C-alpha positions in Angstrom: -3.1 47.7 60.3 0.1 48.2 57.7 3.3 46.4 57.3 6.4 46.2 55.7 9.0 48.4 55.0 10.0 52.0 56.8 6.0 53.2 56.3 4.2 50.5 57.8 3.0 50.8 61.3 4.9 47.6 61.8 8.1 48.7 59.9 11.0 46.1 59.0 13.0 47.4 61.0 10.7 46.3 63.8 10.1 42.7 62.0 13.7 42.1 62.3 13.4 41.8 66.3 11.3 39.2 66.0 13.6 36.8 64.0 13.8 33.2 65.7 11.2 33.1 67.8 9.0 30.1 67.4 5.7 31.6 66.0 4.9 35.2 64.9 1.2 36.2 63.9 0.7 39.7 62.4 -2.5 41.2 61.9 -6.2 39.3 62.6 -8.8 38.3 60.5 -11.0 41.1 62.1 -8.8 43.8 60.6 -7.6 44.6 56.7 -3.8 43.9 56.6 -2.2 46.0 54.1 1.8 45.6 52.9 3.3 48.7 52.2 6.8 47.1 52.0 9.2 44.4 52.0 8.4 42.1 54.7 11.2 39.7 55.5 11.7 37.4 58.8 13.3 34.5 59.9 11.4 32.4 62.6 11.5 29.1 64.1 7.8 27.7 63.2 5.4 29.7 61.0 5.1 33.1 60.6 1.4 34.5 60.0 -0.1 37.4 58.2 -3.6 37.7 58.1 -7.0 39.9 58.1 -10.1 40.8 57.4 -8.6 41.9 53.6 -5.4 41.5 52.9 -3.8 43.8 50.0 -0.9 45.2 48.8 1.3 42.1 47.5 2.6 43.8 44.6 6.0 45.4 42.9 8.3 45.2 45.9 6.1 44.5 48.5 7.5 40.9 48.9 6.9 38.5 51.8 10.0 36.1 53.1 10.1 34.0 55.4 14.1 33.6 55.7 13.7 30.5 57.8 10.5 29.0 58.9 7.3 28.6 57.4 4.2 31.1 56.3 0.8 31.4 56.3 -1.0 33.8 54.3 -4.6 34.7 55.1 -7.5 36.7 53.9 -11.1 36.3 55.6 -12.9 38.5 52.8 -11.5 39.6 49.4 -9.4 36.6 48.3 -5.6 36.8 48.0 -4.2 38.7 45.2 -0.3 37.6 45.0 1.5 40.3 42.4 5.3 40.3 44.6 7.0 37.5 45.5 5.9 35.3 48.7 9.0 32.9 50.0 8.9 30.5 52.9 12.0 28.6 50.4 12.7 26.5 53.8 9.6 25.3 54.8 5.8 25.2 54.4 3.6 28.2 52.7 0.0 28.3 53.5 -2.6 30.3 51.7 -6.5 30.9 53.1 -9.3 32.8 51.2 -11.8 32.1 53.5 -14.5 34.1 51.5 -13.9 31.9 48.1 -13.0 35.1 46.6 -9.8 33.6 44.9 -6.5 32.8 45.1 -4.5 34.7 41.8 -1.6 37.3 41.0 1.5 37.4 38.8 4.2 37.0 41.8 6.3 34.0 42.1 5.9 31.6 45.4 8.5 29.8 46.5 8.3 27.1 49.0 9.5 23.9 50.0 5.5 23.0 50.5 2.7 25.0 49.3 -1.1 24.5 50.8 -3.7 26.3 48.9 -7.6 26.7 50.5 -9.8 28.7 48.8 -13.7 27.4 47.8 -13.1 30.0 44.7 -10.0 30.2 41.8 -7.4 29.5 42.4 -5.4 30.9 39.6 -1.7 30.3 40.0 -0.4 30.4 36.9 0.7 33.9 36.8 4.2 33.2 37.1 5.9 30.0 37.4 6.5 29.4 40.9 9.4 27.4 42.7 7.5 24.6 45.0 8.7 21.3 46.4 4.8 19.8 47.8 1.8 20.7 46.7 -1.7 20.4 48.6 -5.3 21.8 47.6 -8.5 22.1 48.5 -10.1 24.5 46.2 -12.8 25.5 43.9 -10.6 25.0 41.0 -6.7 25.3 40.7 -4.5 26.3 37.9 -0.7 25.7 38.8 3.1 26.3 37.1 5.8 25.6 38.5 9.5 25.5 37.4 10.8 22.6 39.8 10.0 19.1 40.2 6.9 19.1 42.2 5.6 16.3 44.2 1.4 16.2 45.0 1.1 15.2 48.6 0.0 16.4 52.0 0.7 19.7 53.4 -0.3 21.9 56.2 -3.7 19.8 56.7 -4.5 18.7 53.3 -4.1 15.7 51.5 -3.5 15.5 47.7 -5.4 18.0 45.7 -9.1 18.0 45.9 -10.9 21.1 43.7 -15.0 21.3 43.3 -14.2 21.8 39.4 -10.9 21.8 37.6 -7.7 21.3 37.6 -4.3 22.4 36.0 -1.1 21.5 36.9 2.0 21.8 35.4 6.0 21.4 35.7 8.5 23.0 33.5 12.1 22.7 33.3 14.4 19.8 32.2 14.3 18.0 35.3 10.9 18.8 36.8 8.9 15.9 37.0 5.4 15.6 38.6 5.1 13.1 41.1 1.8 12.0 42.6 1.8 11.1 46.7 -1.7 11.6 47.1 -4.7 11.6 45.0 -6.0 14.2 42.6 -9.3 14.6 42.4 -12.1 16.8 40.7 -15.9 17.5 41.1 -15.9 19.1 37.4 -18.9 21.0 38.5 -18.9 23.0 35.2 -18.7 20.1 33.4 -16.1 20.6 31.2 -14.4 17.9 28.8 -10.8 18.0 30.2 -11.6 18.1 34.2 -7.8 17.3 35.4 -4.3 18.0 33.2 -1.5 17.3 34.6 1.8 18.6 32.7 5.2 17.2 33.6 8.0 18.8 32.0 9.9 15.5 32.0 8.8 12.1 34.0 5.2 11.0 35.8 5.0 9.2 38.6 2.3 8.0 39.9 2.8 6.3 43.5 -0.6 6.4 44.5 -2.2 4.0 42.3 -5.6 3.3 39.7 -7.0 5.8 41.5 -4.6 8.6 41.8 -6.4 10.7 38.8 -10.4 11.0 38.9 -12.5 13.4 37.2 -16.2 13.3 37.4 -18.3 14.3 34.7 -15.2 14.8 32.1 -11.8 13.1 31.4 -8.3 13.2 32.7 -5.1 14.5 30.7 -1.7 13.7 31.6 1.4 14.8 29.9 5.3 13.7 30.2 8.3 13.3 27.9 8.3 9.1 27.5 6.2 6.4 28.8 9.5 4.6 29.4 10.4 6.7 31.7 6.9 7.0 33.6 5.2 5.3 36.4 1.7 5.2 35.5 1.1 3.2 38.9 -1.6 1.2 37.7 -3.3 4.3 36.1 -5.9 3.0 33.2 -6.1 5.5 30.2 -8.3 4.9 27.0 -5.6 6.5 24.8 -2.0 7.6 24.4 -1.0 10.3 22.1 2.7 10.8 21.2 4.4 13.7 19.5 2.0 15.7 21.8 2.1 18.9 23.9 -0.4 20.6 25.8 -1.2 22.6 22.5 -1.6 19.4 20.3 -5.0 18.8 19.1 -6.2 15.7 21.0 -6.4 13.1 18.5 -8.4 10.5 21.4 -11.1 10.6 23.3 -11.7 9.5 27.1 -8.8 9.9 29.7 -5.4 9.7 28.0 -1.7 9.7 28.7 0.2 12.3 25.8 3.9 12.1 25.6 6.4 15.2 23.7 8.3 11.7 22.4 7.8 11.1 18.9 8.9 7.3 18.2 9.8 6.9 14.7 8.8 3.4 12.8 11.1 1.8 10.1 9.1 -0.6 7.6 11.2 -3.7 6.1 10.8 -6.6 4.0 11.3 -10.2 4.8 10.1 -13.5 4.2 10.4 -14.6 0.7 7.9 -13.6 -2.2 7.8 -15.9 -5.6 5.9 -15.8 -8.9 6.2 -17.7 -12.3 7.6 -15.7 -15.1 5.1 -13.5 -16.5 7.2 -10.9 -18.4 6.2 -7.6 -16.0 7.5 -6.8 -12.5 4.8 -7.1 -10.5 5.6 -8.4 -7.4 2.8 -9.5 -4.7 3.4 -8.9 -1.0 1.6 -10.0 1.8 1.3 -8.3 5.4 3.7 -11.3 6.3 6.2 -9.7 4.3 6.4 -6.4 5.9 8.3 -5.3 9.4 7.5 -2.1 11.4 10.4 -1.8 13.9 10.7 1.4 16.3 7.0 0.8 18.2 7.9 1.4 22.3 5.9 0.2 25.5 4.5 -2.6 24.4 2.6 -1.0 21.6 1.5 -3.0 18.3 1.0 -0.6 15.5 -0.1 -2.3 11.9 0.6 -1.2 8.4 -2.4 0.0 5.9 -1.2 -1.7 2.4 -4.5 -0.5 0.6 -2.4 2.0 -1.5 1.0 -0.2 -1.6 2.6 -1.0 -4.7 5.3 -3.6 -5.2 7.8 -4.6 -7.9 10.8 -6.5 -8.7 13.6 -4.8 -9.9 13.5 -6.4 -13.4 11.6 -8.7 -15.0 13.7 -11.6 -15.5 13.8 -15.0 -13.5 16.2 -15.1 -10.6 16.7 -15.8 -6.7 17.6 -13.3 -4.3 15.8 -10.6 -6.4 15.4 -7.2 -4.6 11.5 -6.0 -4.6 10.5 -2.2 -3.4 7.5 -1.8 -1.8 5.5 1.7 -2.3 3.0 3.4 -1.2 3.4 2.3 2.5 1.1 4.1 5.4 0.4 3.2 8.8 -3.0 1.4 10.0 -3.9 1.9 14.0 -2.2 1.5 17.0 -3.3 -0.5 20.2 -1.7 -1.1 23.3 -4.1 -4.2 24.7 -7.5 -1.9 24.2 -5.8 1.2 24.4 -5.8 2.9 21.6 -2.5 4.8 20.5 -1.7 7.7 18.2 0.9 10.0 16.9 3.3 7.1 15.4 5.3 8.4 12.6 6.3 6.5 9.7 10.3 7.0 8.7 9.8 5.5 4.8 7.2 4.9 2.8 8.7 3.0 0.5 11.7 -0.2 1.1 13.2 -2.8 -0.1 14.7 -6.3 0.2 16.5 -9.4 -1.3 13.2 -10.9 -1.0 12.2 -11.7 -4.6 12.0 -14.9 -6.8 11.1 -15.4 -10.6 10.7 -18.8 -11.9 11.3 -19.7 -14.8 8.0 -20.7 -17.2 7.4 -24.1 -18.3 6.4 -25.0 -21.8 5.4 -27.8 -22.8 5.7 -29.6 -26.0 1.7 -29.9 -26.5 2.4 -25.9 -26.1 4.5 -25.5 -29.0 2.8 -25.9 -32.6 4.0 -27.6 -35.8 2.8 -25.8 -38.8 0.7 -27.5 -41.6 2.2 -27.4 -44.7 1.1 -28.0 -48.6 2.1 -31.0 -49.7 5.8 -31.4 -51.0 6.9 -35.0 -51.1 8.6 -34.9 -47.4 7.9 -35.4 -44.0 9.9 -32.7 -42.8 7.2 -30.7 -40.4 8.0 -26.9 -39.1 8.1 -25.9 -35.4 7.2 -22.8 -33.5 6.4 -21.6 -29.9 2.6 -21.1 -31.0 1.5 -19.0 -28.0 3.9 -20.6 -25.1 5.9 -17.6 -25.4 4.5 -14.1 -24.3 3.8 -11.4 -26.6 7.0 -9.2 -27.2 9.8 -11.8 -25.7 12.6 -12.4 -28.0 12.6 -16.3 -27.9 13.4 -18.7 -30.8 12.7 -22.3 -31.0 15.2 -25.1 -32.7 14.3 -28.5 -33.3 13.3 -31.1 -35.9 9.6 -32.4 -36.4 8.9 -35.4 -38.8 5.3 -35.8 -40.0 4.6 -39.8 -39.9 4.3 -39.9 -43.5 4.9 -37.5 -47.0 0.9 -38.0 -47.5 -1.7 -35.6 -47.3 -4.4 -35.7 -44.4 -5.5 -33.9 -41.4 -3.9 -33.9 -37.7 -1.2 -35.8 -38.9 1.1 -37.0 -36.0 4.6 -34.9 -35.8 7.3 -36.3 -33.8 9.4 -33.7 -32.3 13.0 -33.8 -31.1 15.7 -32.3 -30.3 14.1 -28.7 -28.6 15.7 -26.1 -27.2 15.4 -22.6 -26.8 17.3 -19.5 -27.5 17.4 -15.4 -27.6 17.4 -12.6 -25.3 14.3 -13.9 -22.9 15.1 -17.7 -23.5 16.5 -18.2 -19.5 12.7 -16.8 -18.4 11.1 -20.3 -20.1 11.9 -23.6 -19.8 11.1 -26.5 -21.6 9.4 -29.4 -19.7 10.4 -31.9 -22.6 13.0 -32.0 -25.7 10.7 -34.5 -27.5 7.0 -35.7 -27.9 4.4 -35.5 -30.4 2.2 -32.7 -32.2 -0.3 -32.6 -34.8 -0.8 -30.7 -38.4 -1.9 -31.0 -41.2 -0.6 -31.4 -45.1 -3.2 -29.9 -47.7 -3.3 -31.0 -50.9 -0.6 -29.1 -53.7 -2.3 -27.6 -56.6 -0.9 -28.4 -60.0 -1.6 -26.0 -63.0 -2.9 -27.5 -65.9 -1.5 -27.1 -69.5 -2.8 -28.2 -72.8 -3.7 -31.6 -73.7 -2.9 -34.1 -76.5 -5.7 -35.4 -78.3 -5.4 -37.7 -80.9 -6.3 -37.3 -84.4 -9.1 -39.4 -85.5 -10.6 -40.3 -89.0 -14.0 -39.0 -89.8 -16.8 -40.9 -87.8 -19.7 -38.8 -88.1 -19.0 -37.2 -84.2 -17.1 -35.2 -82.0 -15.9 -37.2 -79.5 -12.2 -37.0 -79.3 -9.6 -39.2 -77.7 -7.4 -37.2 -74.9 -4.0 -39.2 -74.5 -2.8 -36.9 -72.1 -2.6 -33.6 -70.1 0.2 -31.5 -69.3 0.8 -30.8 -65.5 3.2 -28.1 -63.8 4.4 -28.6 -60.2 4.3 -32.6 -59.9 6.8 -33.3 -56.8 10.1 -35.2 -58.4 9.5 -38.6 -58.4 6.0 -38.6 -58.0 3.5 -40.9 -59.6 1.1 -39.2 -61.2 -1.2 -39.3 -64.3 -4.6 -37.6 -66.2 -7.4 -39.0 -67.1 -10.1 -36.5 -69.3 -12.6 -36.2 -72.1 -12.6 -34.2 -75.3 -14.5 -32.8 -77.7 -14.4 -31.5 -81.4 -15.8 -28.1 -82.4 -17.9 -29.9 -85.2 -17.7 -33.4 -86.6 -16.4 -32.3 -90.1 -13.0 -33.2 -91.3 -10.5 -30.8 -90.9 -6.8 -30.0 -89.9 -6.1 -28.6 -86.1 -9.3 -28.4 -85.5 -10.0 -27.0 -81.9 -10.9 -29.9 -79.3 -12.5 -28.9 -75.4 -11.2 -30.9 -72.8 -13.6 -31.7 -69.9 -13.6 -34.1 -66.4 -9.5 -33.5 -66.3 -8.5 -35.8 -62.9 -5.6 -37.1 -61.3 -4.6 -40.9 -61.5 -1.5 -42.6 -60.4 -0.1 -43.9 -57.0 0.5 -40.2 -55.6 -3.1 -38.3 -57.3 -4.0 -38.2 -53.6 -1.6 -35.5 -52.6 -2.8 -33.1 -55.6 -5.1 -31.2 -56.9 -5.9 -29.4 -60.3 -5.8 -26.1 -60.9 -9.0 -26.6 -63.3 -10.8 -29.6 -65.0 -11.1 -28.4 -68.3 -8.2 -27.2 -70.7 -7.8 -27.9 -74.9 -5.9 -29.3 -77.5 -6.4 -29.6 -81.0 -6.3 -32.6 -83.5 -7.4 -33.4 -87.3 -10.8 -35.1 -88.6 -9.3 -36.8 -91.7 -11.6 -37.6 -94.8 -12.9 -41.1 -94.4 -12.4 -43.7 -97.8 -15.4 -45.2 -99.9 -15.5 -48.4 -101.7 -16.9 -47.9 -105.4 -19.5 -51.2 -106.2 -21.5 -51.1 -109.3 -23.2 -48.6 -110.8 -27.2 -48.6 -111.6 -27.5 -47.2 -115.5 -30.7 -46.0 -117.1 -31.4 -47.5 -120.2 -31.7 -45.1 -123.2 -33.0 -45.1 -126.9 -30.5 -44.6 -129.1 -29.4 -41.2 -129.8 -26.2 -41.6 -131.6 -24.1 -41.1 -128.6 -22.5 -42.9 -126.0 -23.7 -40.7 -123.3 -25.2 -42.9 -120.5 -27.4 -41.7 -117.3 -25.9 -43.7 -113.8 -28.8 -43.4 -111.4 -27.2 -44.5 -108.8 
């Protein structure tokens, strides 16, 4: 049987005579039906085109129910729909009795669409214009260019597939609404048994069992969770900034959204440290804020690569602190993993910093040891109290307890103050107190010795009356003691005297040492005067002279 146009056994002109009848049946499932031209008829209820096979729906051989509904049924060979099929005001029912499959590139237009086949319904060759969809199929792929409801149509309830389901809408206002359940037996064990994609909002009016995939996961795509109605449908993950072409980051059942929420990191609270001459700041997790999360998600920051610094090293409050190297950590919504958040800033700054002055105790300072100088004045220094490189000077008065030599002598300090470019970063705990330092003996240079002359006495002992000293502090009582020895015992003038054992005497001798314990001097040994007594003269025989021999 041929139908349509001017060449069919049933021509379009003939079909026009049936306009407004309630029901019109063309063909039967025992004979092949070929469409050889456009078919357009308006009925009160339904026009049925059926055949053992149905062929020729291609090109300009369109099928249109201007009013009412249309049923298109093939007992064998499936339905190849490569021309537009329309029942815009009613229901379009497609029936493939043998499970050979339904497909094609023609656009389907209907208020409601029912699809029946145990085979594959590949209705993704065009963007259809259907209001409500129901199907009982082996598998289903369907593309729609307007808002779509999965509901009850022509005795079918929802979408039931032995294998997989892939339904997608396009268009700025094309919501996908579930008024009935979508289920897939996933006979082929695909990773994803059901894919539902709305170009705007997803609305689930069925409940927690609205989408069920056996041996595989379901995926639901839409624009934003804030506009969706999930209706108790519980995912294993959510993913933002995702389309059907995106890599899926989660596993299990998932909601995927095209919205790309951006998070902004900030700083809050206070971070404080004692001045340490560096700009390093110590920030804790509690010092960070993260704004911009949606849908009740909890998102954290990954601070493992974070560094933080003050604007400068100096003491102050409300100082600007900058954190850099920020990254996002995982996101969750309860037990649901969340992916796709973006971090708008990897660094952030805030006036949350405090650097307090470094305290300097008197005991941190140093009194300088000195060589005895006859007074109690002590020089003061910063010791290790100031960080190397800082420009800080110390002023104040230091006084030893006495002027005398000693170790660990008490030094009284007073009037302490700090100055210099970095002085404001330090704080004296007190302006007076005590320190200790040593006064070491002053070394005196030993000069020549003053030695007394003597009358020859047969020995070399010389009497040293004084040794010249250089370096004695004015007013100090210091003398010397030493021993001397002439070079020989014999009388002579300007004889060399060796002086040894030079030591100090006097009230202030303990504050000094001598540079040497030996020196030299000169002195004379004068001859000793002897007393002449009676001589012993030898007797002699007269010899005519007066010469006498004195024997002693």
